[in-house]
N, C-alpha and C positions, 0 to 999 in steps of 0.2 A: 504494500500500500504506500503510495506516495502522498505526502502531505502537501496541500496547496498553501500558497502564501497566506491566504485568508485564515486557514487553520492555525498556522504558526503565529500569525498576528494575534489571534484570539487568545492563544496560550500565553503569549507575551503580555497581553493586557491583563489577564487574570493574575499573573505574577506581579505586575505593576500595581494593580489595585490592592493586592494583598500587602504589598510594601507600604502603600499609602495608609491602609487601615492600621497596620502595625505602628506606623509612625504617629497616626492620629490618636491611637489608644495608648501611646507612650509605653509600648511593650519592650522596648530596648532590644529588639531582635531584627531590626531593619537591616543592619549591616550584614548579619549572618544570613538573612534571607537573600540578599542580593548576591553574596558570595556563593551560596549554595545554588542559586539559580544559574549563575554563570558557569559554575563547575558542571552542573547537570547538562546544560546545553553543549558545552565543549565535549564532555564525555560521550554524549549521544551522537554528536557530529563525527567524532573520531571512530566510534564503533560502527557507524553507518558506512564509512569508507572502508574500514577493515572487513566488515561482513560482505560488502559488495565485492571486494577483491577475492575473498574466500570462495564465494559462490560462482564468480566468473572463472576461477581457476579450473573448475570442473575436475578436480582431483579428489578422489576419495581420501587419500592420505592427508591432504591439507585440511579437509573438513573434519576428519577424525582428530587431528592434532589440535585444531581450534576448539572442538568440543571438549577435549581432555584438558586443555589449558583453562577454559572457562570453568570447568568443574573443579579443578584444583584451586583456582582463585576464589570461587564461591565457598568452597569448604574452608579455606584459610580465613576468609572474611568472617564466616559464621563462627569459627572457633575463636577468633579474636574478640568477637562481640559477646561470647558467652563467659568470658573471663571476668 
């Protein structure tokens, strides 16, 4: 599924309004919200390029290595959060 520019703009506006609401309510999370939003967008952008390359490679080995890497990273992350 390819996102349209309108869908991306709507998502951006939701984040923007969340930031304004946090600022208005003086929740002191505005900076964290913006940083998290930028990190999320950057990570999704990079993963999109990486996965596009993986699936265009049409190599079973590349797909299996990518799946294994993602599984190991997910397990490591879950283990770190449970400590």
